ROSE-4610 file (N, C-alpha, C; in Angstrom, 1 decimal, always signed):
// ROSE-4610
residu = [M/M/M/I/I/I/G/G/G/V/V/V/K/K/K/L/L/L/S/S/S/P/P/P/H/H/H/A/A/A/V/V/V/D/D/D/K/K/K/L/L/L/S/S/S/R/R/R/L/L/L/H/H/H/L/L/L/A/A/A/E/E/E/N/N/N/D/D/D/V/V/V/V/V/V/E/E/E/V/V/V/V/V/V/E/E/E/H/H/H/P/P/P/D/D/D/E/E/E/V/V/V/F/F/F/I/I/I/N/N/N/S/S/S/L/L/L/K/K/K/A/A/A/R/R/R/M/M/M/V/V/V/A/A/A/L/L/L/S/S/S/R/R/R/S/S/S/R/R/R/R/R/R/L/L/L/A/A/A/V/V/V/I/I/I/Y/Y/Y/E/E/E/V/V/V/R/R/R/G/G/G/G/G/G/E/E/E/A/A/A/Y/Y/Y/V/V/V/V/V/V/T/T/T/I/I/I/I/I/I/Y/Y/Y/S/S/S/S/S/S/R/R/R/L/L/L/E/E/E/S/S/S/I/I/I/V/V/V/E/E/E/R/R/R/R/R/R/R/R/R/R/R/R/S/S/S/G/G/G/R/R/R/W/W/W/R/R/R/R/R/R/P/P/P]
num = [1/1/1/2/2/2/3/3/3/4/4/4/5/5/5/6/6/6/7/7/7/8/8/8/9/9/9/10/10/10/11/11/11/12/12/12/13/13/13/14/14/14/15/15/15/16/16/16/17/17/17/18/18/18/19/19/19/20/20/20/21/21/21/22/22/22/23/23/23/24/24/24/25/25/25/26/26/26/27/27/27/28/28/28/29/29/29/30/30/30/31/31/31/32/32/32/33/33/33/34/34/34/35/35/35/36/36/36/37/37/37/38/38/38/39/39/39/40/40/40/41/41/41/42/42/42/43/43/43/44/44/44/45/45/45/46/46/46/47/47/47/48/48/48/49/49/49/50/50/50/51/51/51/52/52/52/53/53/53/54/54/54/55/55/55/56/56/56/57/57/57/58/58/58/59/59/59/60/60/60/61/61/61/62/62/62/63/63/63/64/64/64/65/65/65/66/66/66/67/67/67/68/68/68/69/69/69/70/70/70/71/71/71/72/72/72/73/73/73/74/74/74/75/75/75/76/76/76/77/77/77/78/78/78/79/79/79/80/80/80/81/81/81/82/82/82/83/83/83/84/84/84/85/85/85/86/86/86/87/87/87/88/88/88/89/89/89/90/90/90]
x = [+0.9/+0.1/+0.9/+0.6/+1.4/+0.4/+1.1/+0.4/-0.3/-1.4/-2.2/-2.4/-2.0/-2.3/-3.1/-4.1/-5.0/-4.5/-4.5/-4.3/-5.5/-5.5/-6.6/-7.8/-7.3/-8.2/-9.1/-8.3/-8.9/-9.9/-9.5/-10.5/-11.8/-11.5/-12.8/-13.6/-13.0/-13.7/-14.4/-13.8/-14.5/-15.8/-15.7/-16.7/-17.9/-17.5/-18.6/-19.2/-18.5/-19.1/-19.6/-19.6/-20.1/-19.5/-18.1/-17.4/-16.6/-16.3/-15.5/-14.0/-13.1/-11.7/-11.4/-12.0/-11.6/-11.9/-12.8/-13.1/-11.8/-11.2/-10.1/-8.8/-8.7/-7.5/-7.7/-8.9/-9.1/-8.7/-9.0/-8.8/-7.3/-6.6/-5.1/-4.4/-5.0/-4.4/-4.8/-5.9/-6.4/-7.2/-6.4/-7.0/-7.4/-8.4/-8.7/-7.7/-7.2/-6.2/-5.4/-4.1/-3.3/-2.8/-2.7/-2.2/-1.2/-0.4/+0.5/+0.0/-0.1/-0.5/+0.7/+0.8/+2.2/+2.4/+1.3/+1.6/+2.2/+1.8/+2.2/+2.9/+3.3/+4.0/+3.4/+2.0/+1.3/+0.6/+0.4/-0.4/-1.9/-2.5/-4.0/-4.5/-5.2/-5.8/-7.2/-7.7/-9.1/-9.9/-11.1/-12.1/-13.3/-13.6/-14.7/-16.0/-16.1/-17.2/-17.7/-16.7/-16.9/-17.0/-16.7/-16.7/-15.7/-14.5/-13.6/-12.2/-11.6/-10.2/-9.5/-8.5/-7.8/-6.4/-6.1/-4.9/-3.9/-2.7/-1.8/-0.4/+0.4/+2.0/+2.5/+3.6/+4.3/+5.3/+5.3/+6.1/+6.6/+8.0/+8.4/+7.8/+7.4/+6.8/+5.4/+4.8/+3.3/+2.7/+1.3/+0.5/-0.1/+0.3/-0.3/-1.3/-2.6/-3.7/-4.0/-3.9/-4.1/-5.5/-6.1/-7.5/-8.3/-9.6/-10.5/-11.5/-11.6/-12.6/-13.7/-15.0/-16.1/-17.1/-17.4/-18.3/-19.0/-20.3/-20.9/-20.4/-19.7/-19.0/-17.5/-17.1/-15.7/-15.0/-15.6/-15.1/-14.8/-15.7/-15.6/-14.3/-14.2/-13.1/-11.8/-11.8/-10.5/-10.1/-11.1/-10.8/-10.3/-10.9/-10.5/-9.1/-8.7/-7.4/-6.4/-6.8/-5.9/-5.6/-6.7/-6.5/-5.6/-5.7/-5.0/-3.6/-3.2/-1.9/-1.6/-2.6/-2.4/-2.3/-3.2/-2.9/-2.4/-1.3/-0.8/-0.4/-0.5/-0.2/+1.3/+1.7/+3.0/+3.9]
y = [-1.2/+0.0/+1.2/+2.2/+3.4/+4.5/+5.6/+6.7/+7.5/+8.0/+8.7/+10.1/+11.1/+12.5/+13.2/+14.1/+14.8/+16.2/+16.8/+18.1/+18.9/+20.2/+21.0/+20.9/+20.7/+20.7/+19.3/+18.2/+16.9/+16.9/+17.5/+17.6/+18.3/+19.4/+20.1/+19.2/+18.5/+17.6/+16.6/+15.9/+15.0/+15.6/+16.7/+17.4/+17.6/+18.2/+18.5/+17.3/+16.1/+15.0/+14.0/+14.4/+13.7/+12.3/+12.3/+10.9/+11.0/+9.8/+9.7/+9.5/+10.0/+9.9/+8.5/+7.5/+6.1/+5.6/+6.2/+5.7/+5.9/+7.1/+7.5/+6.6/+6.3/+5.6/+4.2/+3.7/+2.3/+2.1/+3.2/+3.1/+3.2/+4.0/+4.1/+2.8/+2.2/+0.9/-0.3/-0.4/-1.5/-1.1/-0.6/-0.1/-1.4/-1.1/-2.1/-2.0/-0.8/-0.6/+0.7/+0.7/+1.9/+2.4/+3.8/+4.4/+5.4/+5.8/+6.9/+8.1/+9.3/+10.5/+10.9/+10.8/+11.2/+12.7/+13.4/+14.9/+15.5/+14.9/+15.4/+14.5/+13.3/+12.3/+12.0/+11.8/+11.4/+10.0/+9.4/+8.1/+8.3/+7.4/+7.3/+6.0/+5.9/+4.7/+4.6/+3.6/+3.5/+2.5/+2.8/+1.9/+2.0/+0.9/+0.9/+0.8/+0.1/-0.1/+1.1/+1.9/+3.2/+4.4/+4.1/+5.2/+6.2/+5.9/+6.8/+6.8/+7.8/+7.9/+8.8/+8.3/+9.1/+9.4/+10.8/+11.2/+11.7/+11.0/+11.3/+11.4/+11.9/+11.9/+11.1/+10.5/+9.7/+10.7/+11.1/+12.0/+11.5/+11.2/+10.7/+9.4/+8.5/+7.3/+7.3/+8.6/+8.7/+9.0/+8.7/+9.1/+10.4/+11.4/+12.8/+13.0/+12.9/+13.0/+14.4/+14.6/+15.9/+16.2/+15.2/+15.4/+14.1/+14.1/+13.0/+13.2/+12.2/+12.2/+11.1/+11.6/+10.7/+10.9/+9.9/+10.0/+8.8/+8.8/+7.6/+7.3/+8.1/+7.8/+7.7/+7.2/+7.0/+6.1/+5.0/+4.2/+5.1/+5.9/+6.7/+7.7/+8.3/+9.2/+8.4/+7.3/+6.4/+6.1/+5.6/+5.3/+6.3/+7.5/+8.8/+9.2/+9.1/+9.5/+8.5/+7.2/+6.2/+6.3/+6.5/+6.7/+7.9/+8.9/+10.2/+10.0/+9.0/+8.8/+9.5/+10.1/+10.9/+10.0/+8.9/+7.9/+6.6/+6.1/+4.9/+3.9/+2.7/+1.6/+1.7/+1.4/+1.5/+0.3]
z = [+0.0/+0.1/+0.0/-1.0/-0.9/-0.4/+0.1/+0.6/-0.5/-0.3/-1.3/-0.7/-1.4/-1.0/-2.1/-1.6/-2.5/-2.8/-4.0/-4.3/-3.9/-3.6/-3.2/-4.4/-5.6/-6.7/-6.6/-6.2/-6.1/-4.9/-3.8/-2.7/-3.1/-3.8/-4.4/-5.3/-6.2/-7.1/-6.3/-5.3/-4.4/-3.9/-3.3/-2.7/-3.6/-4.8/-5.9/-6.5/-6.5/-7.1/-6.1/-4.8/-3.6/-3.6/-3.7/-3.6/-2.3/-1.8/-0.6/-1.0/-0.2/-0.4/-0.4/+0.2/+0.2/-1.3/-2.0/-3.3/-4.2/-4.0/-4.7/-4.3/-3.1/-2.6/-3.1/-3.1/-3.6/-5.1/-5.9/-7.3/-7.6/-6.8/-6.9/-6.5/-5.4/-4.9/-5.7/-6.2/-6.9/-8.3/-9.2/-10.4/-11.3/-12.2/-13.2/-14.3/-14.6/-15.6/-15.3/-15.8/-15.5/-16.9/-17.0/-18.3/-17.8/-18.7/-18.5/-19.4/-18.7/-19.6/-20.3/-21.5/-22.2/-22.3/-22.2/-22.2/-20.9/-19.7/-18.4/-17.6/-18.2/-17.3/-16.0/-16.1/-14.9/-15.2/-14.0/-14.0/-14.1/-14.7/-14.8/-14.2/-13.1/-12.6/-12.9/-13.4/-13.8/-12.9/-12.6/-12.1/-12.8/-13.7/-14.6/-13.7/-12.7/-11.9/-11.2/-10.7/-10.1/-11.1/-12.4/-13.5/-13.1/-12.5/-12.2/-12.8/-13.1/-13.6/-12.5/-11.9/-11.0/-11.6/-11.8/-12.4/-11.3/-11.2/-10.1/-10.6/-9.8/-10.0/-8.7/-9.1/-8.0/-7.4/-6.1/-5.5/-4.2/-4.1/-2.9/-2.5/-3.3/-2.9/-2.7/-2.8/-2.6/-3.9/-3.9/-5.1/-4.7/-5.6/-5.4/-6.4/-5.9/-6.9/-7.4/-8.7/-9.3/-9.5/-10.2/-10.5/-10.6/-10.7/-10.8/-11.9/-12.7/-13.7/-13.4/-13.2/-12.9/-14.1/-14.9/-15.9/-16.3/-16.6/-17.1/-18.4/-19.2/-20.5/-20.3/-19.3/-19.1/-20.1/-20.5/-21.6/-22.9/-23.2/-24.4/-24.2/-23.0/-22.7/-22.8/-22.2/-22.2/-23.7/-24.5/-25.9/-26.7/-26.4/-27.3/-26.9/-25.7/-25.2/-25.6/-25.7/-26.2/-27.6/-28.4/-29.8/-30.2/-29.4/-29.7/-29.3/-28.5/-28.0/-26.7/-26.1/-25.0/-23.8/-23.7/-22.6/-23.3/-22.7/-23.2/-22.0/-22.4/-21.4/-21.0/-19.8/-19.4/-20.0]
């Protein structure tokens, strides 16, 4: 288990989306799939059942969550970003 720290923006998104911090931690620790964001050198952890993509940076052995995407159209978002080359598998 790695430590997970949330950016102020991620905390705000959690509040606006009515999600629990534990949901984000679970996605980072046990993702369905992981991608690398090639534009920003960030990791993307996916949970299809939760419809969440958690975008984070690894800083000093911790996952620093930059933002969260919650969408009923998550598969479409993932596919579009994969096709464009923005998200790629490690």
